[in-house]
C-alpha positions as CSV (number, residue, x, y, z in Angstrom):
1,M,-110.4,9.3,-11.6
2,K,-112.2,6.9,-13.9
3,N,-115.3,4.9,-12.9
4,T,-115.2,1.2,-13.3
5,K,-117.7,-0.3,-15.7
6,S,-119.8,-1.6,-12.9
7,D,-120.3,2.0,-11.5
8,H,-122.0,3.1,-14.7
9,I,-125.6,2.4,-15.8
10,P,-125.7,-0.8,-18.0
11,I,-127.5,-0.4,-21.3
12,E,-130.3,-2.8,-20.3
13,R,-131.1,-0.7,-17.2
14,L,-131.7,2.5,-19.3
15,P,-135.4,3.4,-19.6
16,Y,-134.8,4.1,-23.3
17,S,-133.5,0.7,-24.4
18,R,-136.8,-0.9,-24.9
19,R,-138.0,1.8,-27.2
20,V,-134.7,1.7,-29.2
21,K,-135.1,-2.1,-29.7
22,E,-138.7,-1.6,-30.9
23,W,-137.5,1.1,-33.3
24,L,-134.9,-1.3,-34.7
25,I,-137.4,-4.1,-35.2
26,N,-139.8,-1.7,-37.0
27,R,-137.0,-0.4,-39.2
28,Y,-134.8,-3.4,-39.8
29,G,-136.9,-6.5,-39.1
30,R,-134.9,-9.6,-38.7
31,Q,-131.6,-7.6,-38.6
32,A,-132.7,-5.9,-35.4
33,D,-131.2,-8.4,-32.9
34,E,-127.9,-8.3,-34.6
35,I,-127.8,-4.5,-34.7
36,W,-128.8,-4.4,-31.0
37,E,-125.8,-6.6,-30.2
38,A,-123.6,-4.1,-32.0
39,V,-125.2,-1.2,-30.1
40,K,-124.5,-3.0,-26.8
41,S,-120.9,-3.7,-27.8
42,N,-120.4,0.0,-28.7
43,Y,-122.0,1.2,-25.5
44,D,-120.0,-1.2,-23.3
45,S,-116.8,-0.1,-25.0
46,Y,-117.6,3.5,-24.4
47,L,-118.2,2.8,-20.6
48,T,-114.6,1.7,-20.2
49,D,-113.4,5.2,-21.3
50,L,-115.9,7.3,-19.4
51,P,-114.8,9.6,-16.5
52,D,-116.5,9.4,-13.1
53,Y,-120.0,11.0,-13.5
54,G,-121.4,9.4,-10.4
55,G,-123.6,7.0,-12.3
56,R,-127.2,7.1,-11.0
57,K,-126.2,9.6,-8.4
58,N,-125.7,12.3,-11.0
59,G,-128.7,14.5,-11.5
60,H,-128.3,14.3,-15.2
61,A,-127.8,10.5,-15.4
62,K,-130.5,10.0,-18.0
63,A,-129.1,12.7,-20.2
64,I,-125.6,11.4,-20.0
65,Y,-126.3,7.7,-20.4
66,G,-129.2,8.3,-22.8
67,G,-126.9,10.3,-24.9
68,L,-124.3,7.5,-24.8
69,L,-127.0,5.1,-26.1
70,I,-127.6,7.3,-29.1
71,F,-123.9,7.6,-29.7
72,A,-123.7,3.7,-29.6
73,L,-126.8,3.4,-31.9
74,Y,-125.9,5.5,-34.8
75,P,-122.6,3.9,-35.8
76,A,-124.3,0.4,-35.6
77,L,-126.9,1.2,-38.2
78,P,-126.0,-0.9,-41.3
79,D,-127.6,1.5,-43.9
80,H,-125.8,4.6,-42.5
81,P,-128.8,6.9,-42.7
82,P,-128.5,10.7,-42.5
83,V,-128.3,11.8,-38.9
84,S,-131.4,14.0,-39.5
85,E,-133.4,10.9,-40.3
86,L,-133.3,9.9,-36.6
87,G,-134.4,13.3,-35.4
88,D,-138.1,12.6,-34.8
89,F,-137.4,9.3,-33.1
90,V,-134.8,10.7,-30.7
91,Q,-136.8,13.8,-29.7
92,N,-139.9,11.7,-28.9
93,L,-137.7,9.2,-27.1
94,F,-136.2,11.8,-24.7
95,M,-139.1,14.3,-24.6
96,E,-142.1,12.1,-23.9
97,P,-142.4,13.6,-20.3
98,F,-142.7,17.1,-21.9
99,V,-145.5,15.9,-24.2
100,K,-147.5,14.6,-21.2
101,L,-146.7,17.7,-19.2
102,G,-147.9,20.0,-21.9
103,K,-151.5,18.8,-21.3
104,V,-151.6,20.7,-18.0
105,F,-148.6,23.0,-18.1
106,N,-148.4,26.2,-20.2
107,L,-145.5,28.6,-20.2
108,N,-147.8,31.4,-21.3
109,R,-149.2,31.4,-17.8
110,P,-147.1,33.7,-15.5
111,S,-147.4,31.2,-12.6
112,N,-146.0,28.4,-14.8
113,M,-143.1,30.5,-15.9
114,R,-142.2,31.3,-12.3
115,L,-142.5,27.6,-11.5
116,I,-140.2,26.5,-14.3
117,D,-137.6,29.1,-13.2
118,K,-137.7,27.5,-9.8
119,I,-137.2,24.1,-11.3
120,F,-134.2,25.4,-13.4
121,R,-132.8,27.0,-10.3
122,K,-133.1,23.8,-8.2
123,S,-131.5,21.8,-11.0
124,G,-128.7,24.3,-11.3
125,N,-128.0,24.2,-7.6
126,R,-127.8,20.4,-7.8
127,D,-125.4,20.7,-10.8
128,R,-123.2,23.0,-8.8
129,K,-123.0,20.4,-6.0
130,D,-122.4,17.5,-8.4
131,I,-119.6,19.3,-10.2
132,K,-117.6,19.4,-7.0
133,K,-117.7,15.6,-6.8
134,Y,-117.7,14.8,-10.6
135,P,-115.7,17.5,-12.4
136,D,-116.4,16.1,-15.8
137,G,-120.1,16.6,-15.5
138,F,-122.4,19.5,-16.4
139,V,-121.1,23.0,-15.4
140,N,-124.2,25.1,-14.9
141,A,-124.2,28.9,-14.7
142,D,-127.2,30.6,-13.1
143,V,-128.9,33.7,-14.5
144,P,-131.6,35.6,-12.5
145,Y,-135.2,35.3,-13.6
146,D,-136.4,38.2,-15.7
147,K,-139.7,39.0,-13.9
148,E,-140.6,42.0,-16.1
149,R,-140.3,40.0,-19.4
150,R,-141.1,36.6,-17.9
151,A,-138.0,34.9,-19.2
152,A,-136.0,32.1,-17.5
153,R,-132.4,31.6,-18.3
154,Y,-129.3,29.5,-17.5
155,Y,-126.5,28.0,-19.5
156,F,-123.9,25.2,-19.4
157,T,-120.2,25.9,-20.1
158,Q,-119.4,22.2,-20.0
159,C,-121.5,19.3,-21.3
160,P,-120.5,15.6,-21.0
161,N,-122.3,14.7,-24.2
162,A,-120.5,17.4,-26.2
163,E,-117.1,16.4,-24.7
164,F,-117.8,12.7,-25.5
165,A,-118.8,13.5,-29.1
166,K,-115.7,15.6,-29.7
167,S,-113.3,13.0,-28.3
168,H,-114.9,10.1,-30.2
169,G,-115.5,11.6,-33.6
170,L,-119.3,11.7,-33.1
171,I,-119.9,15.5,-33.2
172,H,-122.2,14.9,-36.2
173,V,-124.5,12.8,-34.0
174,L,-124.7,15.4,-31.2
175,P,-127.4,17.5,-32.8
176,L,-129.8,14.6,-32.2
177,L,-129.5,15.3,-28.5
178,C,-129.3,19.1,-28.5
179,N,-132.1,19.7,-31.0
180,S,-134.5,17.7,-28.9
181,D,-134.6,20.5,-26.3
182,F,-136.4,22.8,-28.8
183,F,-139.1,20.1,-29.3
184,G,-139.5,19.6,-25.5
185,I,-140.0,23.3,-24.7
186,E,-142.5,23.5,-27.6
187,Q,-144.6,20.8,-25.9
188,I,-145.1,23.0,-22.8
189,H,-146.2,25.9,-25.0
190,G,-142.9,27.7,-24.8
191,Q,-140.0,28.7,-27.0
192,L,-136.3,27.9,-26.5
193,I,-134.0,30.6,-27.6
194,R,-130.5,29.2,-28.0
195,C,-127.7,30.8,-30.0
196,G,-125.3,28.0,-29.5
197,T,-124.3,24.8,-27.7
198,C,-121.2,23.3,-26.3
199,G,-120.9,21.4,-29.6
200,N,-120.9,24.5,-31.9
201,G,-119.9,27.2,-29.5
202,D,-118.5,27.8,-26.0
203,R,-121.7,27.3,-24.1
204,C,-125.2,25.8,-24.3
205,D,-127.7,28.6,-23.7
206,Y,-131.2,28.1,-22.4
207,L,-133.5,31.2,-22.6
208,V,-137.1,30.0,-22.2
209,V,-140.2,32.1,-22.7
210,G,-143.9,31.4,-23.4
211,S,-144.7,30.9,-27.1
212,K,-146.8,34.1,-27.0
213,N,-144.2,36.1,-25.3
214,P,-143.0,39.1,-27.5
215,I,-139.5,37.9,-27.1
216,A,-140.4,34.7,-29.0
217,G,-141.2,36.7,-32.0
218,E,-137.8,38.4,-32.1
219,Y,-136.1,35.1,-33.0
220,K,-136.3,32.5,-35.7
221,T,-135.0,29.0,-35.4
222,V,-132.7,27.8,-38.1
223,T,-130.3,24.8,-38.7
224,D,-126.6,25.7,-38.9
225,E,-124.0,24.1,-41.1
226,N,-123.4,21.4,-38.6
227,G,-127.0,20.3,-38.1
228,F,-127.6,22.2,-34.8
229,L,-130.8,24.1,-34.3
230,V,-130.0,27.7,-33.3
231,S,-131.9,30.9,-32.7
232,R,-131.2,34.0,-34.8
233,K,-132.5,37.5,-34.3
234,E,-135.1,38.5,-36.8
235,N,-134.1,41.6,-38.9
């Protein structure tokens, strides 16, 4: 079942739209208004083809519709910059809460690691309820907390952003969204260990540890041939 356009979040109601418009003004000057109209047109056209995610009722509404905004933005840019050129802007756009949180939250503290595991678990339980109502949403698989090594883990086997990118020829834009997760976890003094995503593999893996955890030193973060940040075991 498809949502009607009115059930989805309009672009002007997204918390990220103001920052995107400011970025367009800083980068393109007088062209900014014209480009923003193209972004809105792309976004509105995408809405007509979206499945029923539940709109604001979905626990990942910001991730889904924020991702849609970036998918609408990139094709509208007149100078067709490399996707990587937008990396800093997008990660700061989506991960600002993590920057603020990092001033008081530190994953090198055992208590904070236990807390983030509880947050992940609560989010996963919500996802498993949502998927029963909105089968095209995020499919979240739970993994028990590793108390001994202080490692929190879960993974997605289905991601709406990845599915949208694949079906609309925008898979090259997807790393802008996925790679932001690495930046976000760094801001709370942790390390994300991810060997693949739903865009370059069969699942999006989240293994989160403190930046000083010995596990963090076992991996290095590299960019694969498709622009995705991935974790690779150190030799």
